[in-house]
C-alpha positions as CSV (number, residue, x, y, z in Angstrom):
1,M,11.2,-122.9,-49.1
2,K,14.4,-124.2,-49.3
3,K,18.1,-125.2,-48.1
4,F,21.6,-124.6,-50.3
5,L,25.5,-126.3,-48.6
6,L,27.4,-123.0,-48.9
7,S,30.4,-125.3,-48.7
8,F,30.3,-128.9,-48.4
9,L,30.4,-128.8,-44.4
10,L,30.9,-130.7,-41.2
11,A,29.8,-132.3,-37.7
12,I,31.1,-133.4,-34.0
13,S,32.5,-136.7,-33.7
14,T,36.2,-138.5,-34.4
15,F,37.2,-141.0,-36.9
16,V,40.1,-142.7,-36.2
17,L,41.6,-143.6,-39.5
18,P,44.3,-146.0,-40.4
19,V,47.7,-144.4,-40.0
20,V,51.5,-145.8,-40.0
21,A,53.3,-145.2,-37.2
22,K,55.9,-142.1,-37.4
23,A,58.0,-140.0,-35.1
24,G,55.1,-137.9,-34.5
25,T,51.3,-137.3,-34.8
26,P,49.9,-135.0,-37.3
27,E,47.9,-132.6,-35.5
28,V,46.3,-129.3,-35.6
29,S,44.9,-126.8,-33.1
30,F,42.4,-124.7,-33.5
31,E,40.6,-121.6,-32.2
32,V,37.5,-119.7,-32.9
33,V,38.6,-116.1,-33.5
34,S,35.2,-114.4,-34.0
35,T,31.2,-115.2,-35.0
36,S,28.5,-113.2,-35.9
37,T,25.2,-114.1,-37.1
38,S,25.9,-115.3,-40.4
39,T,29.8,-115.1,-39.9
40,V,32.3,-117.8,-37.6
41,K,36.1,-117.0,-38.3
42,C,38.8,-119.3,-37.4
43,K,42.4,-120.2,-36.6
44,F,44.2,-123.4,-37.6
45,A,47.8,-124.1,-36.5
46,P,49.4,-127.3,-37.4
47,N,52.0,-129.2,-35.5
48,D,55.3,-129.9,-36.9
49,F,54.2,-133.7,-38.4
50,V,51.9,-131.9,-40.6
51,S,52.7,-131.7,-44.3
52,V,49.4,-130.7,-45.3
53,Y,45.6,-130.3,-44.0
54,Y,42.7,-129.3,-45.6
55,F,39.3,-128.5,-43.5
56,C,35.7,-127.7,-44.1
57,L,32.1,-126.9,-42.5
58,F,29.1,-128.7,-42.4
59,E,25.7,-127.9,-40.4
60,K,25.8,-130.0,-37.4
61,G,24.9,-133.6,-38.1
62,E,25.4,-133.6,-41.8
63,F,28.8,-135.2,-42.3
64,D,27.5,-138.6,-41.9
65,Q,24.6,-138.0,-44.6
66,Q,26.8,-136.5,-46.7
67,F,29.8,-139.2,-46.5
68,E,26.9,-141.9,-47.2
69,M,25.2,-140.1,-50.0
70,W,28.4,-139.2,-52.0
71,K,30.8,-142.0,-51.5
72,N,29.8,-143.8,-54.1
73,F,29.1,-140.9,-56.5
74,F,33.0,-139.8,-55.6
75,N,34.5,-143.1,-54.8
76,F,35.1,-142.0,-51.3
77,T,37.0,-145.0,-49.1
78,E,36.5,-143.4,-45.8
79,P,35.4,-139.9,-44.2
80,G,38.8,-138.3,-44.6
81,D,38.9,-138.8,-48.5
82,M,35.7,-136.5,-48.3
83,V,37.5,-133.7,-46.4
84,M,40.2,-134.5,-48.5
85,Q,38.4,-133.6,-51.7
86,W,36.0,-131.0,-50.1
87,G,38.3,-129.1,-47.8
88,I,40.7,-126.3,-48.1
89,A,44.1,-127.4,-48.1
90,R,46.6,-124.9,-46.2
91,F,50.4,-126.1,-45.3
92,S,51.1,-123.1,-42.0
93,T,48.6,-121.3,-39.7
94,T,46.3,-119.9,-40.9
95,V,43.0,-117.9,-40.5
96,N,39.5,-118.9,-42.2
97,E,36.1,-117.3,-42.4
98,W,32.9,-118.6,-43.3
99,K,30.1,-116.2,-44.7
100,G,26.4,-116.2,-45.7
101,L,25.9,-118.7,-42.8
102,N,22.4,-119.5,-41.1
103,P,21.5,-117.3,-37.5
104,G,21.9,-119.7,-34.2
105,T,22.5,-122.4,-36.1
106,E,25.5,-125.2,-34.9
107,Y,28.1,-126.3,-37.5
108,E,31.2,-128.8,-37.1
109,I,34.1,-128.6,-38.6
110,Y,36.3,-131.3,-40.1
111,V,40.1,-131.1,-39.9
112,L,42.0,-134.1,-42.0
113,S,46.0,-134.0,-41.5
114,L,48.4,-135.5,-43.2
115,D,52.1,-136.8,-42.7
116,S,55.0,-136.1,-44.8
117,E,54.2,-139.6,-46.4
118,D,50.7,-138.8,-46.8
119,N,49.7,-141.1,-44.2
120,Y,46.0,-140.2,-42.9
121,A,46.1,-138.8,-38.9
122,P,42.5,-139.3,-37.0
123,L,40.3,-136.8,-38.4
124,Q,39.3,-134.1,-35.9
125,S,36.1,-132.4,-35.6
126,F,35.2,-128.9,-33.6
127,A,32.0,-127.1,-33.1
128,V,31.1,-123.8,-33.5
129,E,28.0,-121.7,-33.7
130,T,26.5,-118.9,-35.4
131,D,25.0,-115.8,-32.9
132,Q,21.5,-115.9,-32.1
133,Q,19.7,-113.0,-34.0
134,G,16.2,-111.0,-32.5
135,G,15.0,-109.8,-29.7
136,T,12.8,-110.3,-26.5
137,G,9.9,-109.0,-27.7
138,A,7.3,-110.9,-29.6
139,S,8.0,-112.3,-33.2
140,V,5.8,-110.8,-36.1
141,I,6.0,-111.6,-39.9
142,D,4.5,-109.4,-42.0
143,I,2.7,-111.0,-45.4
144,Q,2.4,-109.4,-48.9
145,I,0.3,-111.2,-51.4
146,M,1.7,-110.6,-54.9
147,E,1.0,-111.3,-58.5
148,F,-0.4,-114.4,-59.5
149,G,1.4,-115.8,-63.1
150,S,2.4,-118.6,-64.9
151,Q,5.1,-120.1,-67.7
152,M,5.5,-122.8,-69.6
153,G,6.5,-126.2,-68.0
154,T,6.8,-129.8,-68.7
155,D,5.3,-132.4,-67.2
156,E,6.4,-136.0,-66.2
157,N,6.6,-137.0,-69.8
158,N,8.3,-133.8,-71.0
159,N,4.9,-132.6,-72.4
160,P,4.5,-128.8,-72.2
161,V,2.4,-127.5,-69.9
162,Q,1.0,-124.3,-67.9
163,L,2.3,-123.7,-64.5
164,Y,0.7,-121.3,-61.7
165,Y,2.5,-119.3,-59.5
166,Q,1.8,-116.8,-56.7
167,R,4.2,-114.8,-55.5
168,V,4.1,-113.8,-51.3
169,I,6.1,-111.9,-49.1
170,Y,7.5,-113.0,-45.7
171,T,9.3,-110.1,-43.9
172,P,9.7,-110.9,-40.0
173,N,10.4,-108.0,-37.5
174,D,13.5,-107.0,-35.8
175,Q,12.8,-109.8,-32.5
176,T,12.4,-112.8,-34.9
177,A,15.3,-115.0,-34.6
178,R,13.4,-117.7,-37.0
179,F,10.4,-118.2,-38.6
180,Y,8.7,-120.9,-40.5
181,D,5.9,-120.2,-43.8
182,L,3.5,-121.5,-45.9
183,I,0.3,-121.4,-48.2
184,I,-2.4,-123.6,-48.1
185,T,-5.7,-124.2,-49.6
186,Q,-9.3,-124.0,-47.5
187,D,-9.9,-127.5,-47.6
188,G,-6.0,-127.9,-46.4
189,Y,-6.6,-125.0,-43.5
190,D,-10.0,-126.9,-42.3
191,S,-8.2,-130.4,-41.9
192,L,-6.0,-129.4,-39.9
193,N,-8.3,-127.5,-38.0
194,G,-7.6,-124.4,-39.1
195,A,-5.2,-121.6,-37.5
196,E,-4.6,-123.4,-34.4
197,G,-3.5,-126.6,-36.4
198,V,-1.8,-124.4,-39.1
199,K,0.5,-123.2,-36.1
200,G,1.1,-126.5,-34.6
201,Y,2.1,-127.6,-37.9
202,L,4.8,-124.7,-38.7
203,I,5.8,-125.3,-34.7
204,D,6.4,-129.2,-35.5
205,T,8.8,-128.1,-38.4
206,Y,11.4,-126.7,-35.8
207,L,10.7,-130.1,-33.8
208,N,11.8,-132.1,-36.3
209,P,15.3,-132.4,-36.5
210,Q,15.1,-133.2,-40.1
211,W,13.1,-129.9,-40.9
212,R,14.4,-127.6,-38.0
213,D,16.9,-125.8,-40.2
214,A,16.1,-126.9,-43.9
215,Y,12.6,-124.8,-43.7
216,A,13.7,-122.0,-41.2
217,M,13.6,-118.6,-43.0
218,F,15.7,-115.9,-41.0
219,G,15.2,-113.0,-43.1
220,V,12.9,-111.6,-46.1
221,D,11.3,-114.6,-48.0
222,D,10.3,-114.1,-51.3
223,A,8.8,-117.0,-52.3
224,M,7.2,-119.0,-55.5
225,W,5.1,-120.9,-54.1
226,N,2.9,-123.2,-57.2
227,A,-0.7,-122.4,-56.9
228,E,-4.2,-123.2,-59.1
229,P,-6.1,-120.6,-60.8
230,G,-9.5,-119.6,-58.9
231,T,-8.2,-121.1,-55.7
232,T,-8.4,-119.8,-52.3
233,Y,-5.4,-120.1,-49.8
234,H,-4.0,-119.1,-46.7
235,A,-0.8,-117.4,-46.5
236,C,0.6,-118.3,-42.5
237,A,3.7,-117.7,-41.2
238,V,4.9,-117.6,-37.3
239,G,8.2,-117.2,-35.7
240,M,10.3,-117.4,-32.5
241,N,12.5,-114.6,-30.6
242,A,15.8,-114.9,-29.5
243,L,14.6,-116.3,-26.4
244,G,12.4,-119.5,-28.1
245,E,8.9,-117.9,-27.7
246,W,6.6,-118.1,-30.6
247,G,4.6,-115.5,-31.8
248,E,1.5,-115.1,-32.6
249,M,0.4,-116.6,-36.5
250,T,-0.2,-114.1,-39.3
251,D,-2.9,-115.7,-41.7
252,V,-4.0,-114.2,-44.6
253,V,-6.5,-114.9,-46.8
254,F,-6.3,-114.4,-50.6
255,T,-8.3,-116.2,-53.7
256,T,-5.7,-116.5,-56.9
257,E,-7.1,-114.9,-60.5
258,G,-9.2,-116.9,-62.9
259,S,-12.4,-117.9,-60.8
260,T,-14.6,-115.1,-59.3
261,I,-16.7,-114.4,-61.9
262,D,-19.9,-112.2,-61.2
263,T,-22.6,-111.9,-63.7
264,I,-24.7,-108.4,-63.5
265,S,-27.3,-107.8,-65.3
266,E,-27.6,-104.3,-67.7
267,N,-30.6,-103.6,-69.8
268,N,-28.8,-101.6,-72.2
269,S,-26.3,-104.3,-73.0
270,A,-27.3,-106.1,-76.7
271,N,-24.3,-107.2,-77.4
272,D,-23.4,-111.1,-76.2
273,S,-20.7,-111.6,-73.7
274,Y,-18.0,-113.6,-73.6
275,L,-16.8,-115.8,-70.5
276,Y,-12.7,-116.1,-70.6
277,N,-10.4,-118.4,-68.7
278,I,-6.8,-117.5,-67.3
279,N,-5.5,-117.6,-70.5
280,G,-7.8,-114.9,-72.2
281,Q,-9.3,-118.1,-73.9
282,K,-13.1,-117.7,-74.6
283,V,-14.8,-121.0,-73.3
284,T,-18.6,-120.0,-73.2
285,T,-21.2,-117.7,-74.7
286,M,-23.6,-115.9,-72.8
287,Q,-26.8,-114.2,-74.2
288,G,-26.9,-110.1,-74.0
289,G,-28.1,-108.4,-70.7
290,Q,-25.1,-110.1,-69.0
291,L,-21.6,-108.7,-68.1
292,Y,-18.7,-111.0,-67.1
293,F,-16.3,-109.5,-64.4
294,R,-12.8,-111.1,-63.9
295,N,-10.6,-109.5,-61.2
296,G,-12.9,-106.5,-61.1
297,K,-12.7,-106.0,-65.3
298,K,-15.1,-105.9,-67.2
299,I,-15.0,-108.1,-70.0
300,F,-17.2,-108.3,-73.2
301,S,-17.2,-108.7,-76.9
302,K,-19.6,-107.9,-79.8
């Protein structure tokens, strides 16, 4: 469910880069002007030795990972190269606002300053955090099971295949700071020892540093899950409030279309009845006297 870096953004530690001795050291002062649940506004003021400076923001802990991931692709030789290429360039005092951030999340802003001869100054970093959302009451997540559908796709060999999906909408109440959700087959649900085990799995997602923000939901999650026809699933979600207290898990059981076909006998049914699969293809023929039902709709033919 789900993560996009809003502008290549970063974390709290200082890298000392090669510097040619100058009369003074380029440096930028930093001030947090304001924060909200989704924005951070900051002021940057360079000293007299700065010819140009660059800044960018990452979620806490992402900077080193991004540098290692992209350094060969972009030919970065040191972290300052990444800040220069991905950052916003400024020459004087400026105020910048980042929008669309996650609530209650720690971010790090990195600043690279250059002197008049384009020498790198030591890389600066500053910590910021968005405001927490939610309240002190119980977190409750509403779950709506929507349409089951399919579309054409390709397999690993690039052959055309039919892909199925189940749409589920998860809506947190106003006390929720963040929440985690999933769908899981009945077999998977049972293998985790039911509701208690699934709730523990979702909470473990929050406790895992690599998953904590990657899979967190903060607003309505209108999700399209991969799902198989005629399969029983549980749609589950659990959230915490602003105090870090977990609410009760919402657990909705549903069966996707395509397999719940019941038969009934009708003495007046003279015509043969045909069994259809989820794609509307006839797969078998039964003798007169039985009518087949799929998703509440009678299916028969002469």
